[in-house]
C-alpha positions in Angstrom: -41.1 8.3 -60.7 -41.3 6.2 -63.8 -44.9 5.2 -64.6 -45.7 1.5 -64.7 -47.3 0.8 -68.1 -49.1 -2.3 -66.8 -51.0 -0.2 -64.2 -52.4 2.0 -67.1 -53.7 -1.0 -69.0 -57.1 -2.0 -67.6 -58.4 -5.5 -67.7 -61.6 -3.9 -69.1 -59.7 -2.6 -72.1 -58.1 -6.0 -72.8 -61.6 -7.7 -72.6 -63.0 -5.2 -75.0 -60.2 -5.7 -77.6 -60.4 -9.5 -77.3 -64.2 -9.6 -77.4 -64.5 -11.5 -74.1 -65.6 -10.8 -70.6 -63.5 -9.2 -67.8 -63.8 -12.5 -65.9 -62.3 -14.4 -68.8 -59.3 -12.0 -69.0 -58.7 -12.3 -65.3 -58.7 -16.2 -65.5 -56.2 -16.1 -68.4 -53.9 -13.7 -66.6 -53.9 -15.8 -63.4 -53.7 -19.1 -65.2 -57.0 -20.4 -64.0 -59.2 -22.9 -65.8 -62.6 -22.4 -67.3 -61.5 -20.6 -70.5 -62.0 -22.0 -74.0 -58.9 -22.4 -76.2 -60.1 -19.8 -78.7 -60.8 -17.2 -76.0 -57.5 -17.9 -74.3 -55.6 -17.5 -77.6 -57.4 -14.1 -78.3 -56.6 -12.8 -74.8 -53.0 -13.9 -74.9 -52.5 -12.2 -78.3 -53.9 -8.9 -76.9 -51.8 -9.2 -73.8 -48.7 -9.6 -76.0 -49.7 -6.7 -78.3 -50.2 -4.4 -75.3 -47.0 -5.7 -73.5 -49.1 -6.3 -70.4 -47.1 -7.3 -67.3 -49.3 -8.4 -64.4 -48.5 -7.4 -60.8 -47.5 -10.8 -59.6 -47.1 -9.7 -56.0 -50.8 -8.6 -55.9 -51.9 -11.6 -57.8 -50.2 -14.0 -55.4 -51.8 -12.3 -52.4 -55.2 -12.5 -54.1 -54.9 -16.2 -55.0 -54.6 -17.2 -51.3 -52.6 -20.3 -52.5 -50.7 -22.2 -49.8 -47.0 -23.0 -50.5 -45.2 -25.9 -48.8 -41.4 -25.4 -48.7 -39.2 -28.2 -47.4 -35.7 -28.1 -46.1 -33.1 -30.8 -45.4 -30.2 -29.9 -43.1 -27.6 -31.9 -41.2 -28.4 -32.7 -37.6 -26.8 -30.3 -35.2 -26.5 -29.0 -31.7 -27.4 -25.5 -30.4 -23.8 -24.5 -30.8 -23.6 -25.3 -34.5 -23.5 -23.1 -37.6 -26.8 -24.5 -38.8 -28.7 -22.8 -36.0 -28.2 -19.5 -37.9 -29.1 -21.0 -41.2 -32.4 -22.1 -39.7 -33.0 -18.7 -38.0 -32.5 -17.0 -41.4 -35.0 -19.2 -43.1 -37.6 -18.8 -40.4 -37.2 -15.1 -40.4 -37.8 -15.0 -44.2 -40.9 -17.1 -43.8 -42.3 -14.7 -41.2 -41.6 -11.8 -43.7 -43.7 -13.5 -46.3 -46.4 -14.8 -43.9 -49.2 -13.2 -46.0 -48.4 -15.6 -48.8 -49.2 -18.7 -46.8 -45.7 -20.2 -46.9 -45.1 -23.2 -44.6 -41.6 -24.4 -43.9 -40.9 -28.0 -42.9 -37.3 -28.6 -41.8 -36.0 -32.2 -41.7 -32.6 -33.4 -40.5 -30.1 -36.1 -41.6 -26.9 -37.4 -40.0 -24.1 -36.2 -42.3 -21.8 -38.9 -41.0 -24.1 -41.8 -41.6 -24.0 -43.4 -45.1 -27.4 -43.3 -46.8 -29.0 -41.0 -44.2 -29.5 -38.1 -46.7 -31.4 -40.4 -49.2 -33.6 -41.7 -46.5 -34.6 -38.3 -45.3 -35.0 -37.2 -49.0 -37.7 -39.9 -49.5 -39.6 -38.7 -46.4 -39.3 -35.2 -47.6 -40.8 -36.1 -51.0 -43.8 -37.6 -49.3 -44.7 -34.1 -48.0 -45.4 -33.0 -51.6 -43.3 -29.8 -51.4 -43.6 -26.9 -53.8 -40.0 -26.0 -53.4 -37.0 -27.4 -51.5 -33.8 -26.2 -49.8 -31.0 -28.8 -49.3 -27.6 -28.9 -47.7 -26.4 -31.7 -49.9 -24.4 -34.8 -48.9 -22.1 -36.3 -51.4 -23.1 -36.3 -55.0 -23.9 -40.0 -55.0 -26.2 -39.7 -51.9 -27.9 -36.5 -53.1 -28.4 -37.6 -56.7 -31.5 -39.8 -56.2 -33.4 -37.1 -54.3 -32.4 -34.4 -56.9 -33.4 -36.5 -59.9 -36.8 -37.2 -58.3 -37.4 -33.5 -57.7 -36.4 -32.8 -61.3 -38.9 -35.5 -62.5 -41.6 -33.8 -60.5 -40.6 -30.4 -61.7 -40.0 -29.2 -58.1 -37.3 -26.4 -57.9 -34.6 -26.9 -55.3 -31.9 -24.7 -53.9 -28.6 -25.9 -52.5 -27.2 -24.2 -49.4 -23.7 -24.3 -47.9 -22.2 -26.6 -50.6 -23.0 -27.0 -54.3 -23.1 -29.9 -56.7 -23.2 -28.3 -60.1 -23.8 -31.5 -62.0 -27.2 -31.8 -60.3 -28.3 -28.4 -61.7 -30.1 -26.8 -58.7 -32.3 -23.7 -59.3 -29.8 -21.7 -57.2 -26.9 -22.0 -54.7 -26.0 -20.0 -51.7 -22.7 -20.4 -49.9 -19.0 -19.7 -50.2 -16.8 -20.9 -53.0 -15.3 -23.5 -50.7 -12.3 -24.2 -52.9 -11.4 -20.5 -53.0 -12.0 -20.3 -49.3 -9.5 -23.0 -48.6 -7.0 -21.4 -51.0 -7.5 -18.0 -49.3 -7.0 -19.7 -45.9 -3.7 -21.2 -47.0 -2.4 -17.8 -48.2 -3.2 -16.3 -44.8 -1.6 -19.2 -42.9 1.5 -19.1 -45.1 2.0 -15.5 -44.0 1.7 -16.6 -40.3 4.2 -19.5 -40.7 7.8 -19.4 -41.4 8.8 -20.5 -44.9 9.8 -24.0 -43.9 7.4 -24.5 -40.9 5.2 -27.4 -40.6 1.4 -27.0 -40.3 -1.2 -29.4 -38.9 -4.6 -29.9 -40.4 -7.2 -30.8 -37.8 -9.9 -33.0 -39.4 -13.2 -34.1 -38.0 -14.0 -37.8 -38.6 -17.1 -39.8 -37.9 -17.3 -43.5 -38.9 -14.4 -43.1 -41.2 -16.1 -40.2 -43.1 -14.7 -36.7 -43.4 -17.5 -34.2 -42.7 -19.2 -32.2 -45.4 -18.5 -31.4 -49.1 -17.4 -27.9 -47.9 -14.7 -29.3 -45.7 -13.3 -31.5 -48.4 -13.3 -28.7 -51.0 -11.7 -26.3 -48.6 -8.9 -28.8 -47.9 -8.4 -29.3 -51.6 -8.1 -25.5 -52.2 -5.7 -25.2 -49.2 -3.4 -28.0 -50.4 -3.4 -26.6 -53.9 -2.1 -23.2 -52.7 0.6 -24.8 -50.4 1.8 -27.1 -53.2 2.0 -24.3 -55.7 3.3 -21.5 -53.5 4.9 -22.9 -50.3 6.4 -26.4 -51.1 8.7 -26.0 -48.1 5.8 -26.2 -45.7 5.1 -29.8 -44.5 1.5 -30.7 -43.8 0.5 -33.1 -41.0 -3.0 -34.4 -40.4 -4.6 -34.9 -37.0 -8.0 -36.6 -36.9 -10.6 -35.9 -34.2 -13.6 -38.1 -33.8 -17.1 -36.7 -33.4 -18.4 -39.6 -31.4 -15.3 -39.7 -29.0 -14.8 -36.1 -27.8 -13.2 -37.4 -24.6 -10.3 -38.7 -26.6 -9.5 -35.4 -28.4 -7.3 -34.0 -25.6 -5.2 -37.2 -25.5 -4.9 -37.2 -29.3 -3.5 -33.6 -29.2 -1.3 -34.3 -26.2 0.4 -37.2 -28.0 0.7 -35.4 -31.3 2.4 -32.2 -29.9 4.7 -34.3 -27.7 5.9 -35.9 -30.9 5.9 -32.6 -32.9 6.7 -29.7 -30.5 8.0 -27.6 -33.4 4.6 -27.2 -35.0 3.2 -23.8 -34.3 0.4 -23.4 -36.9 -2.8 -25.2 -37.5 -6.1 -25.1 -39.4 -9.5 -26.8 -39.4 -12.0 -26.6 -42.2 -15.0 -27.1 -40.0 -16.6 -24.9 -37.3 -15.0 -26.7 -34.3 -11.7 -24.7 -34.1 -12.6 -24.2 -30.4 -11.5 -27.8 -29.7 -7.9 -26.8 -30.4 -8.3 -23.3 -29.0 -9.6 -24.5 -25.6 -6.9 -27.1 -25.4 -4.2 -24.4 -26.0 -5.7 -22.3 -23.2 -5.8 -25.3 -20.8 -2.1 -26.1 -21.3 -1.3 -22.3 -21.4 0.4 -22.5 -24.8 0.6 -19.0 -26.3 2.7 -19.5 -29.4 0.3 -21.7 -31.5 -1.6 -19.9 -34.3 -4.9 -21.4 -35.3 -7.4 -20.7 -38.1 -11.0 -22.0 -38.2 -14.4 -21.4 -39.6 -17.6 -19.7 -38.3 -18.6 -17.4 -35.5 -19.7 -20.0 -33.0 -19.9 -18.7 -29.4 -16.9 -20.9 -28.3 -14.9 -19.8 -31.3 -15.6 -16.2 -30.5 -14.4 -16.8 -26.9 -11.1 -18.3 -28.2 -10.7 -15.4 -30.6 -11.1 -12.9 -27.7 -8.6 -14.8 -25.6 -6.0 -15.3 -28.4 -6.0 -19.1 -28.7 -7.6 -18.8 -32.2 -5.9 -16.3 -34.5 -8.5 -16.0 -37.3 -12.0 -17.2 -38.1 -13.4 -17.3 -41.6 -17.1 -16.5 -41.5 -19.7 -17.0 -44.2 -23.0 -15.2 -43.2 -25.2 -18.2 -42.4 -28.3 -16.2 -41.5 -28.2 -14.3 -44.8 -27.8 -17.7 -46.6 -30.9 -19.0 -44.9 -33.0 -15.9 -45.7 -31.8 -15.8 -49.3 -32.8 -19.4 -50.0 -36.4 -18.7 -49.0 -36.5 -15.4 -50.9 -35.2 -17.2 -54.0 -38.0 -19.9 -53.9 -40.5 -17.1 -53.2 -39.4 -15.1 -56.3 -39.2 -18.1 -58.5 -42.5 -19.8 -57.5 -44.7 -16.9 -56.5 -43.4 -13.8 -58.3 -42.3 -15.8 -61.4 -39.0 -14.0 -61.6 -35.7 -15.3 -62.9 -33.2 -16.0 -60.1 -29.4 -16.0 -60.0 -28.0 -19.5 -60.2 -24.8 -18.9 -58.2 -24.7 -16.7 -55.1 -21.3 -16.8 -53.4 -21.0 -15.5 -49.9 -18.0 -13.2 -49.1 -14.9 -14.8 -47.5 -14.7 -12.7 -44.4 -11.5 -13.0 -42.3 -12.2 -12.2 -38.6 -9.7 -11.5 -35.9 -9.9 -10.2 -32.3 -9.4 -6.7 -33.6 -12.3 -6.6 -36.0 -14.8 -9.2 -34.7 -17.0 -6.6 -32.8 -18.2 -5.3 -36.1 -19.2 -8.7 -37.3 -20.7 -9.7 -34.0 -22.8 -6.5 -34.0 -24.0 -7.2 -37.6 -24.7 -10.8 -36.6 -26.9 -9.7 -33.7 -28.8 -7.2 -35.9 -29.5 -9.8 -38.5 -30.8 -12.3 -36.0 -33.0 -9.7 -34.3 -34.8 -8.0 -37.2 
């Protein structure tokens, strides 16, 4: 085992070389007040000469400082993808419980204009040390991000990224690449000149999240460049009118019975899958996102062909770990952390489900 040089350098030796007390050296190493400028300069020069690297893990434990982490997520139900994000963050907080980390999660309506900024203002009032955000649009996220920058508070984006706002780090899929990949898979399922329907989730005239928009852009790019014979249709569902969705599909497929392939860029592929089961249609091939319970059921029963998963629990855990490493251990962190684009079918889903259960029951 390689010997840690810092462990061989005693604070007593540093104090002797600098001509100060052991207590003074300890205060300089841990950034505490009560040291004169001249003494601090002497100690720092000796530390640099001896290449001393403090054990930040032990120092953080000894400091007994309390850390307030804040998180802003979209409002969701118990069925949604965000449940696993939340579970991953809470698990990481429990792992680091000895470091006095507190997590305050706040929620915004992603379909309500201005909701993110309002919750962002409330979050700032809690005086956080670090923040995790699932951002809304760039315009709506910008004011909160700029205020965090002004206060020198690090923040991590989860699920979707806005590079222009320069977060400390990002965890999520490359959504454009994910949509591009989905188009490649769907083009293999469809005949060369087949038509494909894109099921879109609308609320108050707004199209879901940044992720959904970016996935659709990547999808359309692939189809345009590689499968120009495939005609794309759009069918909008409405979050606040679930009772209308069956009627919308019934009318659409009555007008377009030839369409046999579809995709949605959100986690509610089960809306289509359950409808296909209800009308006993077996020839429609559907692709969606995320291992929600109802999506899994449709996978098992064959009314969804593929689901693209993105490791939400791992994303949640990693965001907390990144703030911990940056704020407490003073480590450099990786700015972009892309989740794998995992294609799941009925044949391989047991592996992913087992891994999902293991992750959520650590």
